[in-house]
C-alpha positions in Angstrom: 0.0 0.0 0.0 1.1 3.6 -0.5 0.7 6.2 2.2 3.0 8.3 4.5 6.0 6.7 6.2 4.7 6.7 9.7 1.3 5.4 8.6 3.1 2.6 6.7 4.9 1.6 9.8 1.7 1.5 11.9 -0.3 -0.4 9.3 2.5 -2.9 8.8 2.7 -3.5 12.6 -1.0 -4.2 12.8 -1.0 -6.4 9.7 1.9 -8.4 11.0 0.4 -8.7 14.4 -2.8 -10.2 13.0 -0.9 -12.7 10.9 0.2 -11.1 7.7 3.9 -11.5 8.3 4.8 -10.9 4.7 3.0 -7.5 4.4 5.2 -4.8 2.7 4.8 -1.2 2.0 6.5 0.9 -0.6 6.4 2.0 -4.2 5.7 5.4 -5.6 2.8 7.4 -4.2 -0.1 7.8 -6.6 -3.6 9.2 -6.7 -5.3 5.7 -6.9 -7.7 4.5 -4.3 -8.0 0.8 -5.0 -7.2 -2.8 -4.1 -5.9 -5.0 -6.9 -5.5 -8.8 -6.5 -5.1 -12.1 -8.4 -6.2 -15.2 -6.6 -6.6 -13.9 -3.0 -9.8 -15.2 -1.4 -12.6 -12.8 -0.7 -12.4 -13.2 3.1 -8.7 -12.2 3.1 -9.3 -9.2 0.7 -12.2 -8.0 3.0 -10.1 -8.4 6.2 -7.2 -6.5 4.7 -9.4 -3.7 3.4 -11.2 -3.4 6.7 -7.9 -3.2 8.7 -6.3 -0.7 6.3 -9.4 1.5 6.0 -10.0 1.5 9.8 -6.5 2.8 10.3 -7.1 5.6 7.8 -10.8 6.2 8.6 -11.8 5.5 5.0 -15.0 3.9 4.0 -14.1 0.5 2.4 -17.0 1.1 -0.1 -15.0 4.0 -1.5 -12.1 1.8 -2.5 -12.2 0.2 -6.0 -11.6 -3.5 -5.6 -10.8 -5.5 -8.7 -9.0 -8.5 -9.9 -6.1 -7.2 -11.9 -3.6 -10.0 -11.8 -3.4 -13.6 -13.0 -5.2 -16.3 -11.0 -1.7 -17.8 -10.1 -0.7 -14.5 -8.4 -1.6 -14.4 -4.7 -0.5 -10.8 -4.2 -2.8 -8.0 -3.0 -1.9 -4.3 -3.7 -3.7 -1.6 -1.8 -3.3 2.0 -3.0 -4.6 4.8 -0.9 -4.8 8.3 -2.4 -1.9 10.2 -0.8 -3.9 13.4 -0.9 -6.7 11.8 1.1 -4.5 10.3 3.8 -3.4 13.6 5.2 -0.7 13.8 7.9 1.1 10.9 9.4 -0.5 11.6 12.8 -3.4 9.3 13.6 -6.7 10.7 14.6 -8.2 9.4 17.9 -10.5 7.1 15.9 -7.6 5.7 13.9 -5.5 5.2 17.1 -8.4 3.4 18.8 -8.6 1.1 15.8 -4.9 0.4 15.9 -5.1 -0.4 19.7 -8.1 -2.7 19.1 -6.4 -4.7 16.3 -3.2 -5.1 18.3 -5.1 -6.1 21.5 -7.1 -8.7 19.6 -4.0 -10.1 18.0 -2.2 -10.3 21.4 -5.2 -12.1 22.9 -5.4 -14.7 20.1 
């Protein structure tokens, strides 16, 4: 996914805590707001989108989700419009979501 450096770190920490150890962030920022995937199951796509959108206070329904890769490709790419993400500082709602995800992961 593409977003500010501090937000990348926070989202990666949450994703890894809930079991997505191979999550990565990087690439060039862009104006896209989408999720692109190949063969990833719907439940994984929905969970990832819910987590990332919760940490950015985006409505998941505003993100264009589409199969863009071959069926043999298990990657998922999430692009968040850099202009929409604002500062690296989390709002209280975003911080609460981060704490909630981390606490649930620790309890599991």
